[in-house]
PDB file of N, CA, C and O in Angstrom, chain B, residues numbered from 101:
ATOM      1  N   MET B 101     106.718  91.101 114.214  1.00  0.00           N
ATOM      2  CA  MET B 101     105.819  91.582 113.196  1.00  0.00           C
ATOM      3  C   MET B 101     104.390  91.354 113.678  1.00  0.00           C
ATOM      4  O   MET B 101     104.070  90.240 114.094  1.00  0.00           O
ATOM      5  N   PRO B 102     103.516  92.363 113.641  1.00  0.00           N
ATOM      6  CA  PRO B 102     102.160  92.182 114.139  1.00  0.00           C
ATOM      7  C   PRO B 102     101.353  91.262 113.232  1.00  0.00           C
ATOM      8  O   PRO B 102     101.590  91.165 112.028  1.00  0.00           O
ATOM      9  N   GLU B 103     100.389  90.591 113.862  1.00  0.00           N
ATOM     10  CA  GLU B 103      99.526  89.709 113.092  1.00  0.00           C
ATOM     11  C   GLU B 103      98.501  90.533 112.335  1.00  0.00           C
ATOM     12  O   GLU B 103      98.029  91.555 112.833  1.00  0.00           O
ATOM     13  N   GLN B 104      98.161  90.094 111.145  1.00  0.00           N
ATOM     14  CA  GLN B 104      97.153  90.771 110.356  1.00  0.00           C
ATOM     15  C   GLN B 104      95.906  89.918 110.324  1.00  0.00           C
ATOM     16  O   GLN B 104      95.984  88.694 110.215  1.00  0.00           O
ATOM     17  N   LYS B 105      94.754  90.564 110.420  1.00  0.00           N
ATOM     18  CA  LYS B 105      93.501  89.831 110.390  1.00  0.00           C
ATOM     19  C   LYS B 105      92.814  90.045 109.051  1.00  0.00           C
ATOM     20  O   LYS B 105      92.861  91.133 108.478  1.00  0.00           O
ATOM     21  N   SER B 106      92.181  88.995 108.567  1.00  0.00           N
ATOM     22  CA  SER B 106      91.431  89.100 107.327  1.00  0.00           C
ATOM     23  C   SER B 106      90.050  89.667 107.631  1.00  0.00           C
ATOM     24  O   SER B 106      89.715  89.929 108.786  1.00  0.00           O
ATOM     25  N   ARG B 107      89.251  89.853 106.583  1.00  0.00           N
ATOM     26  CA  ARG B 107      87.901  90.385 106.774  1.00  0.00           C
ATOM     27  C   ARG B 107      87.045  89.468 107.638  1.00  0.00           C
ATOM     28  O   ARG B 107      86.164  89.935 108.359  1.00  0.00           O
ATOM     29  N   ALA B 108      87.298  88.186 107.568  1.00  0.00           N
ATOM     30  CA  ALA B 108      86.521  87.229 108.349  1.00  0.00           C
ATOM     31  C   ALA B 108      86.981  87.187 109.802  1.00  0.00           C
ATOM     32  O   ALA B 108      86.345  86.528 110.624  1.00  0.00           O
ATOM     33  N   GLY B 109      88.064  87.873 110.134  1.00  0.00           N
ATOM     34  CA  GLY B 109      88.563  87.910 111.494  1.00  0.00           C
ATOM     35  C   GLY B 109      89.620  86.862 111.783  1.00  0.00           C
ATOM     36  O   GLY B 109      90.162  86.824 112.887  1.00  0.00           O
ATOM     37  N   ASP B 110      89.923  86.015 110.817  1.00  0.00           N
ATOM     38  CA  ASP B 110      90.953  84.994 111.003  1.00  0.00           C
ATOM     39  C   ASP B 110      92.327  85.641 110.947  1.00  0.00           C
ATOM     40  O   ASP B 110      92.536  86.626 110.239  1.00  0.00           O
ATOM     41  N   VAL B 111      93.241  85.084 111.687  1.00  0.00           N
ATOM     42  CA  VAL B 111      94.605  85.592 111.673  1.00  0.00           C
ATOM     43  C   VAL B 111      95.304  85.058 110.433  1.00  0.00           C
ATOM     44  O   VAL B 111      95.343  83.849 110.207  1.00  0.00           O
ATOM     45  N   ALA B 112      95.855  85.958 109.633  1.00  0.00           N
ATOM     46  CA  ALA B 112      96.575  85.559 108.419  1.00  0.00           C
ATOM     47  C   ALA B 112      97.974  85.105 108.812  1.00  0.00           C
ATOM     48  O   ALA B 112      98.697  85.822 109.504  1.00  0.00           O
ATOM     49  N   VAL B 113      98.346  83.922 108.372  1.00  0.00           N
ATOM     50  CA  VAL B 113      99.656  83.370 108.708  1.00  0.00           C
ATOM     51  C   VAL B 113     100.597  83.627 107.544  1.00  0.00           C
ATOM     52  O   VAL B 113     100.313  83.255 106.406  1.00  0.00           O
ATOM     53  N   LYS B 114     101.726  84.271 107.843  1.00  0.00           N
ATOM     54  CA  LYS B 114     102.745  84.519 106.825  1.00  0.00           C
ATOM     55  C   LYS B 114     103.825  83.461 106.956  1.00  0.00           C
ATOM     56  O   LYS B 114     104.233  83.130 108.069  1.00  0.00           O
ATOM     57  N   PRO B 115     104.296  82.924 105.834  1.00  0.00           N
ATOM     58  CA  PRO B 115     105.365  81.936 105.939  1.00  0.00           C
ATOM     59  C   PRO B 115     106.632  82.585 106.483  1.00  0.00           C
ATOM     60  O   PRO B 115     107.024  83.669 106.052  1.00  0.00           O
ATOM     61  N   LYS B 116     107.255  81.917 107.421  1.00  0.00           N
ATOM     62  CA  LYS B 116     108.464  82.463 108.033  1.00  0.00           C
ATOM     63  C   LYS B 116     109.686  81.807 107.417  1.00  0.00           C
ATOM     64  O   LYS B 116     109.698  80.602 107.162  1.00  0.00           O
ATOM     65  N   GLY B 117     110.693  82.592 107.185  1.00  0.00           N
ATOM     66  CA  GLY B 117     111.950  82.055 106.715  1.00  0.00           C
ATOM     67  C   GLY B 117     112.034  81.811 105.221  1.00  0.00           C
ATOM     68  O   GLY B 117     113.013  81.228 104.755  1.00  0.00           O
ATOM     69  N   ALA B 118     111.043  82.235 104.458  1.00  0.00           N
ATOM     70  CA  ALA B 118     111.077  81.994 103.014  1.00  0.00           C
ATOM     71  C   ALA B 118     112.253  82.717 102.373  1.00  0.00           C
ATOM     72  O   ALA B 118     112.911  82.169 101.489  1.00  0.00           O
ATOM     73  N   ARG B 119     112.518  83.932 102.809  1.00  0.00           N
ATOM     74  CA  ARG B 119     113.639  84.695 102.256  1.00  0.00           C
ATOM     75  C   ARG B 119     114.961  84.024 102.608  1.00  0.00           C
ATOM     76  O   ARG B 119     115.878  83.993 101.788  1.00  0.00           O
ATOM     77  N   ALA B 120     115.065  83.489 103.812  1.00  0.00           N
ATOM     78  CA  ALA B 120     116.299  82.818 104.223  1.00  0.00           C
ATOM     79  C   ALA B 120     116.519  81.543 103.411  1.00  0.00           C
ATOM     80  O   ALA B 120     117.644  81.247 103.007  1.00  0.00           O
ATOM     81  N   LEU B 121     115.445  80.787 103.172  1.00  0.00           N
ATOM     82  CA  LEU B 121     115.578  79.569 102.369  1.00  0.00           C
ATOM     83  C   LEU B 121     115.965  79.901 100.937  1.00  0.00           C
ATOM     84  O   LEU B 121     116.792  79.208 100.345  1.00  0.00           O
ATOM     85  N   PHE B 122     115.381  80.947 100.374  1.00  0.00           N
ATOM     86  CA  PHE B 122     115.735  81.356  99.020  1.00  0.00           C
ATOM     87  C   PHE B 122     117.204  81.781  98.965  1.00  0.00           C
ATOM     88  O   PHE B 122     117.917  81.437  98.022  1.00  0.00           O
ATOM     89  N   GLY B 123     117.651  82.522  99.968  1.00  0.00           N
ATOM     90  CA  GLY B 123     119.051  82.940 100.025  1.00  0.00           C
ATOM     91  C   GLY B 123     119.992  81.758 100.143  1.00  0.00           C
ATOM     92  O   GLY B 123     121.055  81.739  99.522  1.00  0.00           O
ATOM     93  N   ALA B 124     119.601  80.761 100.945  1.00  0.00           N
ATOM     94  CA  ALA B 124     120.438  79.570 101.088  1.00  0.00           C
ATOM     95  C   ALA B 124     120.516  78.805  99.773  1.00  0.00           C
ATOM     96  O   ALA B 124     121.581  78.316  99.396  1.00  0.00           O
ATOM     97  N   ALA B 125     119.388  78.702  99.076  1.00  0.00           N
ATOM     98  CA  ALA B 125     119.392  78.018  97.780  1.00  0.00           C
ATOM     99  C   ALA B 125     120.280  78.754  96.783  1.00  0.00           C
ATOM    100  O   ALA B 125     121.014  78.121  96.024  1.00  0.00           O
ATOM    101  N   MET B 126     120.221  80.064  96.778  1.00  0.00           N
ATOM    102  CA  MET B 126     121.067  80.850  95.875  1.00  0.00           C
ATOM    103  C   MET B 126     122.538  80.672  96.234  1.00  0.00           C
ATOM    104  O   MET B 126     123.388  80.599  95.346  1.00  0.00           O
ATOM    105  N   ALA B 127     122.841  80.603  97.522  1.00  0.00           N
ATOM    106  CA  ALA B 127     124.232  80.404  97.945  1.00  0.00           C
ATOM    107  C   ALA B 127     124.751  79.036  97.497  1.00  0.00           C
ATOM    108  O   ALA B 127     125.901  78.913  97.077  1.00  0.00           O
ATOM    109  N   ILE B 128     123.901  78.012  97.588  1.00  0.00           N
ATOM    110  CA  ILE B 128     124.304  76.673  97.153  1.00  0.00           C
ATOM    111  C   ILE B 128     124.558  76.654  95.652  1.00  0.00           C
ATOM    112  O   ILE B 128     125.553  76.091  95.194  1.00  0.00           O
ATOM    113  N   VAL B 129     123.659  77.269  94.885  1.00  0.00           N
ATOM    114  CA  VAL B 129     123.852  77.331  93.428  1.00  0.00           C
ATOM    115  C   VAL B 129     125.134  78.088  93.099  1.00  0.00           C
ATOM    116  O   VAL B 129     125.880  77.685  92.207  1.00  0.00           O
ATOM    117  N   GLY B 130     125.393  79.175  93.808  1.00  0.00           N
ATOM    118  CA  GLY B 130     126.619  79.934  93.583  1.00  0.00           C
ATOM    119  C   GLY B 130     127.859  79.131  93.908  1.00  0.00           C
ATOM    120  O   GLY B 130     128.855  79.198  93.189  1.00  0.00           O
ATOM    121  N   ALA B 131     127.801  78.367  94.996  1.00  0.00           N
ATOM    122  CA  ALA B 131     128.952  77.529  95.363  1.00  0.00           C
ATOM    123  C   ALA B 131     129.183  76.442  94.323  1.00  0.00           C
ATOM    124  O   ALA B 131     130.324  76.165  93.953  1.00  0.00           O
ATOM    125  N   LEU B 132     128.102  75.826  93.851  1.00  0.00           N
ATOM    126  CA  LEU B 132     128.250  74.801  92.809  1.00  0.00           C
ATOM    127  C   LEU B 132     128.815  75.389  91.522  1.00  0.00           C
ATOM    128  O   LEU B 132     129.624  74.758  90.842  1.00  0.00           O
ATOM    129  N   ALA B 133     128.385  76.594  91.196  1.00  0.00           N
ATOM    130  CA  ALA B 133     128.901  77.244  89.988  1.00  0.00           C
ATOM    131  C   ALA B 133     130.391  77.552  90.127  1.00  0.00           C
ATOM    132  O   ALA B 133     131.143  77.455  89.157  1.00  0.00           O
ATOM    133  N   ALA B 134     130.810  77.920  91.329  1.00  0.00           N
ATOM    134  CA  ALA B 134     132.224  78.220  91.542  1.00  0.00           C
ATOM    135  C   ALA B 134     133.079  76.951  91.485  1.00  0.00           C
ATOM    136  O   ALA B 134     134.211  76.976  91.001  1.00  0.00           O
ATOM    137  N   ILE B 135     132.527  75.847  91.983  1.00  0.00           N
ATOM    138  CA  ILE B 135     133.275  74.599  92.007  1.00  0.00           C
ATOM    139  C   ILE B 135     133.393  73.984  90.618  1.00  0.00           C
ATOM    140  O   ILE B 135     134.479  73.575  90.207  1.00  0.00           O
ATOM    141  N   ASN B 136     132.281  73.920  89.900  1.00  0.00           N
ATOM    142  CA  ASN B 136     132.268  73.248  88.606  1.00  0.00           C
ATOM    143  C   ASN B 136     131.409  74.048  87.624  1.00  0.00           C
ATOM    144  O   ASN B 136     130.231  73.738  87.450  1.00  0.00           O
ATOM    145  N   PRO B 137     131.976  75.065  86.984  1.00  0.00           N
ATOM    146  CA  PRO B 137     131.167  75.901  86.078  1.00  0.00           C
ATOM    147  C   PRO B 137     130.709  75.187  84.810  1.00  0.00           C
ATOM    148  O   PRO B 137     129.838  75.700  84.107  1.00  0.00           O
ATOM    149  N   ALA B 138     131.268  74.022  84.499  1.00  0.00           N
ATOM    150  CA  ALA B 138     130.870  73.290  83.296  1.00  0.00           C
ATOM    151  C   ALA B 138     129.772  72.267  83.581  1.00  0.00           C
ATOM    152  O   ALA B 138     129.440  71.465  82.708  1.00  0.00           O
ATOM    153  N   ASN B 139     129.205  72.280  84.785  1.00  0.00           N
ATOM    154  CA  ASN B 139     128.144  71.356  85.157  1.00  0.00           C
ATOM    155  C   ASN B 139     126.955  71.528  84.204  1.00  0.00           C
ATOM    156  O   ASN B 139     126.559  72.653  83.901  1.00  0.00           O
ATOM    157  N   ALA B 140     126.388  70.412  83.733  1.00  0.00           N
ATOM    158  CA  ALA B 140     125.288  70.459  82.761  1.00  0.00           C
ATOM    159  C   ALA B 140     124.074  71.194  83.321  1.00  0.00           C
ATOM    160  O   ALA B 140     123.401  71.928  82.597  1.00  0.00           O
ATOM    161  N   LEU B 141     123.792  70.998  84.608  1.00  0.00           N
ATOM    162  CA  LEU B 141     122.657  71.678  85.227  1.00  0.00           C
ATOM    163  C   LEU B 141     122.864  73.190  85.241  1.00  0.00           C
ATOM    164  O   LEU B 141     121.935  73.947  84.960  1.00  0.00           O
ATOM    165  N   LEU B 142     124.053  73.623  85.561  1.00  0.00           N
ATOM    166  CA  LEU B 142     124.342  75.057  85.595  1.00  0.00           C
ATOM    167  C   LEU B 142     124.341  75.665  84.196  1.00  0.00           C
ATOM    168  O   LEU B 142     123.912  76.804  84.015  1.00  0.00           O
ATOM    169  N   VAL B 143     124.815  74.920  83.215  1.00  0.00           N
ATOM    170  CA  VAL B 143     124.776  75.409  81.831  1.00  0.00           C
ATOM    171  C   VAL B 143     123.330  75.572  81.384  1.00  0.00           C
ATOM    172  O   VAL B 143     122.979  76.576  80.764  1.00  0.00           O
ATOM    173  N   ALA B 144     122.482  74.578  81.700  1.00  0.00           N
ATOM    174  CA  ALA B 144     121.061  74.653  81.338  1.00  0.00           C
ATOM    175  C   ALA B 144     120.373  75.803  82.072  1.00  0.00           C
ATOM    176  O   ALA B 144     119.541  76.508  81.500  1.00  0.00           O
ATOM    177  N   LEU B 145     120.726  75.981  83.331  1.00  0.00           N
ATOM    178  CA  LEU B 145     120.150  77.089  84.101  1.00  0.00           C
ATOM    179  C   LEU B 145     120.562  78.428  83.512  1.00  0.00           C
ATOM    180  O   LEU B 145     119.746  79.346  83.428  1.00  0.00           O
ATOM    181  N   GLY B 146     121.819  78.549  83.103  1.00  0.00           N
ATOM    182  CA  GLY B 146     122.302  79.785  82.489  1.00  0.00           C
ATOM    183  C   GLY B 146     121.606  80.101  81.172  1.00  0.00           C
ATOM    184  O   GLY B 146     121.409  81.266  80.827  1.00  0.00           O
ATOM    185  N   GLU B 147     121.234  79.048  80.437  1.00  0.00           N
ATOM    186  CA  GLU B 147     120.517  79.260  79.183  1.00  0.00           C
ATOM    187  C   GLU B 147     119.041  79.572  79.418  1.00  0.00           C
ATOM    188  O   GLU B 147     118.429  80.286  78.624  1.00  0.00           O
ATOM    189  N   ALA B 148     118.467  79.050  80.487  1.00  0.00           N
ATOM    190  CA  ALA B 148     117.039  79.229  80.755  1.00  0.00           C
ATOM    191  C   ALA B 148     116.724  80.570  81.414  1.00  0.00           C
ATOM    192  O   ALA B 148     115.627  81.097  81.234  1.00  0.00           O
ATOM    193  N   VAL B 149     117.655  81.123  82.164  1.00  0.00           N
ATOM    194  CA  VAL B 149     117.378  82.352  82.911  1.00  0.00           C
ATOM    195  C   VAL B 149     116.968  83.514  82.002  1.00  0.00           C
ATOM    196  O   VAL B 149     116.008  84.211  82.334  1.00  0.00           O
ATOM    197  N   PRO B 150     117.641  83.761  80.876  1.00  0.00           N
ATOM    198  CA  PRO B 150     117.166  84.860  80.024  1.00  0.00           C
ATOM    199  C   PRO B 150     115.749  84.639  79.501  1.00  0.00           C
ATOM    200  O   PRO B 150     114.970  85.585  79.382  1.00  0.00           O
ATOM    201  N   ARG B 151     115.419  83.384  79.191  1.00  0.00           N
ATOM    202  CA  ARG B 151     114.056  83.084  78.731  1.00  0.00           C
ATOM    203  C   ARG B 151     113.052  83.296  79.851  1.00  0.00           C
ATOM    204  O   ARG B 151     111.955  83.804  79.621  1.00  0.00           O
ATOM    205  N   LEU B 152     113.426  82.909  81.056  1.00  0.00           N
ATOM    206  CA  LEU B 152     112.537  83.123  82.200  1.00  0.00           C
ATOM    207  C   LEU B 152     112.355  84.612  82.474  1.00  0.00           C
ATOM    208  O   LEU B 152     111.262  85.057  82.825  1.00  0.00           O
ATOM    209  N   ALA B 153     113.417  85.369  82.315  1.00  0.00           N
ATOM    210  CA  ALA B 153     113.326  86.811  82.530  1.00  0.00           C
ATOM    211  C   ALA B 153     112.384  87.468  81.520  1.00  0.00           C
ATOM    212  O   ALA B 153     111.680  88.423  81.848  1.00  0.00           O
ATOM    213  N   GLU B 154     112.378  86.952  80.297  1.00  0.00           N
ATOM    214  CA  GLU B 154     111.463  87.483  79.284  1.00  0.00           C
ATOM    215  C   GLU B 154     110.024  87.088  79.588  1.00  0.00           C
ATOM    216  O   GLU B 154     109.104  87.847  79.283  1.00  0.00           O
ATOM    217  N   ALA B 155     109.809  85.919  80.182  1.00  0.00           N
ATOM    218  CA  ALA B 155     108.462  85.429  80.448  1.00  0.00           C
ATOM    219  C   ALA B 155     107.880  85.980  81.747  1.00  0.00           C
ATOM    220  O   ALA B 155     106.668  85.901  81.951  1.00  0.00           O
ATOM    221  N   LEU B 156     108.697  86.525  82.617  1.00  0.00           N
ATOM    222  CA  LEU B 156     108.226  86.955  83.933  1.00  0.00           C
ATOM    223  C   LEU B 156     107.178  88.068  83.897  1.00  0.00           C
ATOM    224  O   LEU B 156     106.171  87.937  84.594  1.00  0.00           O
ATOM    225  N   PRO B 157     107.339  89.152  83.137  1.00  0.00           N
ATOM    226  CA  PRO B 157     106.301  90.208  83.150  1.00  0.00           C
ATOM    227  C   PRO B 157     104.914  89.725  82.735  1.00  0.00           C
ATOM    228  O   PRO B 157     103.941  90.093  83.392  1.00  0.00           O
ATOM    229  N   PRO B 158     104.768  88.913  81.673  1.00  0.00           N
ATOM    230  CA  PRO B 158     103.416  88.432  81.365  1.00  0.00           C
ATOM    231  C   PRO B 158     102.843  87.515  82.448  1.00  0.00           C
ATOM    232  O   PRO B 158     101.637  87.524  82.694  1.00  0.00           O
ATOM    233  N   VAL B 159     103.701  86.730  83.090  1.00  0.00           N
ATOM    234  CA  VAL B 159     103.223  85.844  84.153  1.00  0.00           C
ATOM    235  C   VAL B 159     102.731  86.681  85.335  1.00  0.00           C
ATOM    236  O   VAL B 159     101.673  86.393  85.896  1.00  0.00           O
ATOM    237  N   ILE B 160     103.480  87.704  85.714  1.00  0.00           N
ATOM    238  CA  ILE B 160     103.064  88.577  86.816  1.00  0.00           C
ATOM    239  C   ILE B 160     101.759  89.278  86.460  1.00  0.00           C
ATOM    240  O   ILE B 160     100.867  89.387  87.301  1.00  0.00           O
ATOM    241  N   THR B 161     101.635  89.757  85.219  1.00  0.00           N
ATOM    242  CA  THR B 161     100.418  90.422  84.776  1.00  0.00           C
ATOM    243  C   THR B 161      99.228  89.468  84.839  1.00  0.00           C
ATOM    244  O   THR B 161      98.152  89.845  85.304  1.00  0.00           O
ATOM    245  N   ALA B 162      99.417  88.239  84.372  1.00  0.00           N
ATOM    246  CA  ALA B 162      98.334  87.258  84.394  1.00  0.00           C
ATOM    247  C   ALA B 162      97.919  86.922  85.826  1.00  0.00           C
ATOM    248  O   ALA B 162      96.728  86.810  86.114  1.00  0.00           O
ATOM    249  N   CYS B 163      98.881  86.761  86.712  1.00  0.00           N
ATOM    250  CA  CYS B 163      98.559  86.475  88.115  1.00  0.00           C
ATOM    251  C   CYS B 163      97.801  87.638  88.751  1.00  0.00           C
ATOM    252  O   CYS B 163      96.857  87.428  89.513  1.00  0.00           O
ATOM    253  N   GLY B 164      98.214  88.855  88.438  1.00  0.00           N
ATOM    254  CA  GLY B 164      97.508  90.028  88.957  1.00  0.00           C
ATOM    255  C   GLY B 164      96.088  90.114  88.431  1.00  0.00           C
ATOM    256  O   GLY B 164      95.172  90.470  89.173  1.00  0.00           O
ATOM    257  N   ALA B 165      95.894  89.790  87.151  1.00  0.00           N
ATOM    258  CA  ALA B 165      94.550  89.821  86.569  1.00  0.00           C
ATOM    259  C   ALA B 165      93.659  88.760  87.207  1.00  0.00           C
ATOM    260  O   ALA B 165      92.488  89.019  87.485  1.00  0.00           O
ATOM    261  N   ILE B 166      94.203  87.572  87.440  1.00  0.00           N
ATOM    262  CA  ILE B 166      93.423  86.507  88.077  1.00  0.00           C
ATOM    263  C   ILE B 166      93.067  86.893  89.500  1.00  0.00           C
ATOM    264  O   ILE B 166      91.931  86.700  89.933  1.00  0.00           O
ATOM    265  N   LEU B 167      94.026  87.434  90.226  1.00  0.00           N
ATOM    266  CA  LEU B 167      93.779  87.861  91.601  1.00  0.00           C
ATOM    267  C   LEU B 167      92.714  88.952  91.649  1.00  0.00           C
ATOM    268  O   LEU B 167      91.834  88.922  92.509  1.00  0.00           O
ATOM    269  N   ALA B 168      92.789  89.914  90.729  1.00  0.00           N
ATOM    270  CA  ALA B 168      91.799  90.986  90.698  1.00  0.00           C
ATOM    271  C   ALA B 168      90.418  90.459  90.340  1.00  0.00           C
ATOM    272  O   ALA B 168      89.417  90.920  90.888  1.00  0.00           O
ATOM    273  N   ALA B 169      90.355  89.504  89.431  1.00  0.00           N
ATOM    274  CA  ALA B 169      89.067  88.953  89.019  1.00  0.00           C
ATOM    275  C   ALA B 169      88.418  88.130  90.126  1.00  0.00           C
ATOM    276  O   ALA B 169      87.192  88.073  90.218  1.00  0.00           O
ATOM    277  N   MET B 170      89.221  87.502  90.957  1.00  0.00           N
ATOM    278  CA  MET B 170      88.677  86.635  92.004  1.00  0.00           C
ATOM    279  C   MET B 170      88.461  87.364  93.326  1.00  0.00           C
ATOM    280  O   MET B 170      87.885  86.797  94.255  1.00  0.00           O
ATOM    281  N   SER B 171      88.915  88.608  93.424  1.00  0.00           N
ATOM    282  CA  SER B 171      88.795  89.365  94.669  1.00  0.00           C
ATOM    283  C   SER B 171      87.447  90.069  94.742  1.00  0.00           C
ATOM    284  O   SER B 171      86.785  90.300  93.731  1.00  0.00           O
ATOM    285  N   GLU B 172      87.066  90.399  95.963  1.00  0.00           N
ATOM    286  CA  GLU B 172      85.850  91.179  96.160  1.00  0.00           C
ATOM    287  C   GLU B 172      86.126  92.615  95.730  1.00  0.00           C
ATOM    288  O   GLU B 172      87.239  93.112  95.900  1.00  0.00           O
ATOM    289  N   PRO B 173      85.122  93.279  95.178  1.00  0.00           N
ATOM    290  CA  PRO B 173      85.347  94.674  94.795  1.00  0.00           C
ATOM    291  C   PRO B 173      85.550  95.552  96.023  1.00  0.00           C
ATOM    292  O   PRO B 173      85.052  95.225  97.100  1.00  0.00           O
ATOM    293  N   PRO B 174      86.267  96.650  95.883  1.00  0.00           N
ATOM    294  CA  PRO B 174      86.491  97.516  97.039  1.00  0.00           C
ATOM    295  C   PRO B 174      85.202  98.214  97.462  1.00  0.00           C
ATOM    296  O   PRO B 174      84.308  98.453  96.649  1.00  0.00           O
ATOM    297  N   GLU B 175      85.130  98.532  98.737  1.00  0.00           N
ATOM    298  CA  GLU B 175      83.977  99.258  99.248  1.00  0.00           C
ATOM    299  C   GLU B 175      84.246 100.744  99.103  1.00  0.00           C
ATOM    300  O   GLU B 175      85.143 101.290  99.747  1.00  0.00           O
ATOM    301  N   VAL B 176      83.474 101.385  98.265  1.00  0.00           N
ATOM    302  CA  VAL B 176      83.620 102.826  98.064  1.00  0.00           C
ATOM    303  C   VAL B 176      82.282 103.501  98.319  1.00  0.00           C
ATOM    304  O   VAL B 176      81.221 102.929  98.072  1.00  0.00           O
ATOM    305  N   GLY B 177      82.352 104.704  98.808  1.00  0.00           N
ATOM    306  CA  GLY B 177      81.134 105.454  99.070  1.00  0.00           C
ATOM    307  C   GLY B 177      80.590 106.086  97.790  1.00  0.00           C
ATOM    308  O   GLY B 177      81.334 106.362  96.849  1.00  0.00           O
ATOM    309  N   ARG B 178      79.288 106.306  97.777  1.00  0.00           N
ATOM    310  CA  ARG B 178      78.664 106.940  96.612  1.00  0.00           C
ATOM    311  C   ARG B 178      78.700 108.442  96.773  1.00  0.00           C
ATOM    312  O   ARG B 178      78.542 108.970  97.874  1.00  0.00           O
ATOM    313  N   ARG B 179      78.911 109.121  95.663  1.00  0.00           N
ATOM    314  CA  ARG B 179      78.833 110.585  95.661  1.00  0.00           C
ATOM    315  C   ARG B 179      77.415 110.969  95.275  1.00  0.00           C
ATOM    316  O   ARG B 179      76.841 110.419  94.336  1.00  0.00           O
ATOM    317  N   GLU B 180      76.877 111.890  95.991  1.00  0.00           N
ATOM    318  CA  GLU B 180      75.519 112.337  95.669  1.00  0.00           C
ATOM    319  C   GLU B 180      75.505 113.780  95.316  1.00  0.00           C
ATOM    320  O   GLU B 180      74.447 114.332  95.016  1.00  0.00           O
TER     321      GLU B 180
END
C-alpha cells in the first residue's frame, strides 16, 4: 500500500493489522459463545448490542461534525 503524505509533508502512518485483530477478537467471542452460551458476559453483551446499534448513528454523526468543525476549510477557487 503506498504511503500517503499529509499537507505538512509528513508520512501518514496507518495502523497495520487492526482488521486482523478485530477478526481474532470476534472469533474468540464466537468460540466462547459456542462453548458456554449461558455465560454472564455473553448474556450482557447480547443485551447491550441492540442498544449500541441504536446509539451508533448519532455517535457517528457527532464524530463527523467534530471532525468537520476542527478541519481546515477546503481550498476552492472563486468564480468571477
